[in-house]
N, C-alpha and C positions, 0 to 999 in steps of 0.2 A: 048113375053114369057120371055125374059131375064129380062125386067124391073120387071115383076111379081116375078121372082125368087129373085132378089136383094131386092125388097120391103119386101118379107117375112122375110128375115134375119133382116132387120131394124125394122120392126113392131112387129115381134113375137119371134125373137131370134132363128129361124130355117127356113129352106128352102131347096133348092136343092144343091147337090154337084155332080160334075162330078167324075167318077172314072176311074183309069187306073192302069196298072201294075207298080210295084215299079221301075223297071229298064227301063221302056219305057214311053214316053210321049203321046203315041197314046191313045186317049180317047175311052173308051169302052162303056160308057153309063152314066146314071144319076140316082141318088136315092134322095128321098126328103121326108121331113115331110111337108105337106101342111095344111094350115088352112085358115080361112077367109070366106067371104060371099059365095063363090062357094062350100064350103065343110061343110056339116052338122057336121062332127066330124074331128078330126085330122087324116089325111090320110098318110099312108106309101105308097109311089109310087115309081116306077122304070121304066126305059126304057133301052134297050140294043141295040146298033147298030148292024146291021146284021152280020158283021164280027166277033162279039164277042158272038153271041148267042150259047146256048147249052154247055157252058164251065164252068158254075158255078159262073161266076163273079157277076151276079145280085144277086144270093142268098147270097153270102158273103157280098156284099155291103148293101143289104137290112137288113140282120141280124144285121150288125154293126150299121146301122142307127136306126133300131127299138130299140136295146138295149140302144143306146145313148139317144134316146127320152124318154124311160122309166126312165132311171137313172137321166137324167138332169131335166126333167119337172115333174117327179112323176106321169106321166099318167098311168092310169090303163088299158086302151085299146087304140088301133089304128085300123083303118080300111083301107082296100085296095079296091078301086072301080075298077072293072075289066070288060071289054067288054066280054060278054059270048062267043064270037068266039075266044078269046085269050087263047087257051088251055095251052100254055107255062106259062103264068102268073097265071092261075088257079093252075097249078101243083106247081109252085113256092110258091104261098101263102100257099098251103097245106103242102109243105115241111117245110115251116117256122112255121108250127103249127097253122095257122089261120083256123078258122071254118066259113063256110058260114052262113051268118046272113040275112035271107030273110025279117026280120021285121025292119031292119035298114033303116033310111032315106038315100037317095042317090042323087047326083047332077043330074043324068040322069036316067029316069025310067027303061031303059033297062040294066043298069049296075048291075052286081052282087056285093055283099058286102061280103068281107072276114074279119073277126074280129080277131085281134091279141090281146091276153090277156097277161098282164104282169105276169110272173111266180111268 
């Protein structure tokens, strides 16, 4: 996974970033813009370590990464591929303003797709 994350930056100019609090080095999670053969579209993805869940960190990091991708690459949309059992990620995508897009291609048939549209 680490090699994939590093290669994304080299090949596409974007990839994954770890996030933490400004005054602490404890890693809270990861946020990423993913592309490449596994992803039909540019994906905004996130993960949060259990000790940091439910505190708003993923939302702040994902919003910053989304806005950076829109402004840096001129993308009109991003998608988030979400396991239908992951209610926290579904709620986060909706808080970020993403809308479910059942017509979108997806890397795994069971994934839900949430579309983030550039304002």
